[in-house]
N, C-alpha and C positions, 0 to 999 in steps of 0.2 A: 531269671536274672536277679542277683541279690542287690541290696541297697548300695554297696560300695562299688558296684559296676554300673548301676543305673544312674547314679549321681553325676559322674564325669561325662557319661553319654548325654545326659540331659543338659549339662552345662555347655558342652560343645555344640549341641543342636541349637541351644538358645542363642549363643553368640553368632552362629552362622546365620540364623534367621534375622537377628538384629542387624548384622552387617549387610545382609541383602536389602533390608528395608532402608538402612542408611544410604546405601548406594542409589536406590531408587529416589530417595528424597534429596540426595545431594548434600547430606548433612552428616558428618561423622560424629557429631555430638549426640546423635540419637541414643547412643549407649547410656548417656547420663539419665535420660528420662525413663529408661526401662531397666535400670540397674536393680532397683528393688524387686521388680517383677521377676527378674531372673532367679532370685533366691526363692520366690514363691513357687516357681516352676520346679526347681530342684526338690523343694520340700514335698510338694504334692506327688511328684513322680516317685520319690523315695518312699513315701507313705504307702503308695499303691503296691509296691513290691516288698514292703517291709512286713513286720509282724502283725500289723493291724491292731496293736494294743492301744489302750486309751492314751498312754504316754505318746506313742507314735503320732496319733492324730491330733493330740493337743499341741505338740511341737509344730506339726505341719500347719495347723490352723493359725497359731500365733505368728509363725513366719510369713504366711500368706497375707494375713491382715497387715502386718508391718510393711511388707514389700509392696503390696498393691497401693496402700495409702501413700507411701513414699513416691512411687512412680506417678501416681495421679497428681500429687503436689508438684513434682518437678515438671511434669508435662504442662500443667497450667502456668507455672512460672515462666517456662521457656517459650510457650506458644506465642507466635507473632514476633519474636525477637530474632535478630541475626544469629548465625551460628557462633558458638563460643570461640573466641579468638584463639584459644590454645590449640584447638583442632585445625583452625584455618592456618595457623602458623606452621604446624607440623606438616599438613598436606602440601603447603607451599614449598617447604624445604625439601620434601621428597620428590616433588616434580612429577615426572612421568611414572615413577614407581610408587606413587601415593597409595593406590588402593591395596597392593599386596603388603606394603610396609605398615600401613595403618591397621590392616587386619592382624599382622603378626605382632606388632609392638603395642597395640592398644587393645584390640578386641580379644585376641587370644590370651593375652595377659589377664584381661578382665575375667575371662572364662575360668582361668586357673584360680584367680582370687575367689570367684563365686563358689567354686568347688571346695577350696580349702577352708574358707570361712564357714561354710555350711557343714563341716565335718561333725560338729556337735549334734546337729539335726539328724544327720545320717546315723550317728551312733545311737541316738534315742529311738530310731526306727528299726534298728537292726537286731535289738535284743528284746525279747518278750519280758515285760515287767507288769506285775499286777498292781494296779492302783498307783497312787502318788504318795511318796514319803515326805519327810521334812524338807529335803533338798528340792524336791519338785515344787512344793508349795512356795518355798522361798524364791525359787526361780520365777514362778508366776508373778509374785509380788514385785520382784526386781524388773521383770519385763513390763508390767503395767506401769510402774513408776517411770521407766524410761520412755515408754510409748507416749504417756501423757505429757512428759516433759518436752519431748521432741515435737509432738503435735501442737501443743500450746505455743512453743517457741516459734514454730513456722507460721502459725496463725497471727501471732503478734507482729512478726516481721512483714507478713503480707499486708496487714492493715496499715502498717507504718508506710510501706512503699506506695500504697494506693493513694496516699494523701500528697498532692503536689507541694504542699507547704514544707514537706520533709525532704525535698530534693537536696541531695548533697549533705544531709545531716547524718548523725550517728545515733542509732537506737540504743538508749541506755535505761529504759524503763522495763517493767515487767520482769520476766526471767532474764532478759538481757542486762539487767542491772547486776546480776550475780555471776554471770559467765558470758564471755564474748561469743560463745557457741553452744547455746542450750540445745540446739538440734543435734549437734555432734555428740554432746554428752549423753543425751537421751538415746541416741543411736547405739552408743557403746553399751549402755545399760541393757538395752534390748538383747544384745548378743551375750552379755554375761548372764542374763536371765535364762536364755536358751541353753547356755552351757551348764548352769546349775540343774536344769531339768534333765539334761543328758547324763549328768552324774548319777542319776537314779539307776542307770544301767551298769555302773562300774566302768564299762568301756568308755563312757563319755568323759571320764576324768582325764584320760590321756589326750583329749583334744583341746587342752587348755591353750595351745598355741594359736588356735583359731580366733577366740575373742581377743587374745593379746595382739594378733595381727590387725584385726579390725580397729581396735583402740589406737594402735600405733599409726595406722593409716589416717585416722581421723584427727589425731592430736599432733602427730609429728611428720606424717608422710604427705599424701596428696590432698589432704583436707585443709586443716587450719593454716599451715604455712603458705600454701599457694594462694588461698583466698585473701589472707591478710596482706600479702605483698601488694596486691592490686588495690586493696582498700586504703592503704597508707598513701598511695598516690592519688586516689580519687576523692578521698574524704579528708579535708583539712583538719577536722577534729578527731580523727581516728587515733592519732598518736597519743593524745591525752586520754582517750578512752582506754587504750591499752594499759596505760600507767596505773589507772585506778580500778581496773576490772580483771578478775581472774580469767586466764586464757582457756580453761577447760572445766575443771571442777568448780561447781557453784560455791561461791564464797563471798561474804560481805567484808572480810577483813581488809582487803586491799583498798576498797573504796572508803571504808570508815577511817582507816589510818591516814590516808591521804587527805580525807576531808578535815581531819583534825589539824592538818598542816596547811589548810587553806587552799588545797589544790583541787577541789571539786569542780565539776562542770559549771561553766558560766551560762550555758544555754544550748539549745539544740538537742537533737535526739536522733538516733537511728543508725543501723548497720544496713543499709539497703544496697 
């Protein structure tokens, strides 16, 4: 079986397994906690049937590290909390048809996204390449930068949320001073780094829609917009934070320009 056949099979098997676990747990939001691990599964399976080159295993290792860390972080964050209201609302609307519709409209769609976004990884594993060239090393640097940005941002938010004094406040220090979503920005960089690595094969260059889709999902699709809609309702200071802080790309310009106009924060911190 070649890489481009193994990857969709792995994606489908992964979402079927996750859906089964979700049904046993009685929580359809299980997919969120294992989202990153799904990419790791596809990357490892593709590497096993791919060329076995250094590039193939480098891409597999980077994807697995990112995916496992993300899943571990989300599992810790969600553990002990009620099911995400979005999933509760969907299941409630579907009534007796909840389980088949949740599989088709949520889990199967997620499986397609897993497969499509990971196309650069598959391309890197399908073509035999000797060593790494400039694009490959640039990709590693971009991946490392994104991984660090995402990991540090998540850690800062976790510490902030752990302090009861910050309840209801908005985190606007550390990386959160420069962008409202350092974790999403870092996530996008990780996938652009993997894309640059895939470009070493030539074939990888045609998979540019994959990192574009991931970036769009994070910045315009199901990531930032849905999250911020709820935060505006739950955090009184969030609207002011939006006015002075970049929405995605890290930047100090918004905060600095508003600061000169006397519109800086009067107190509080946190996006929790």
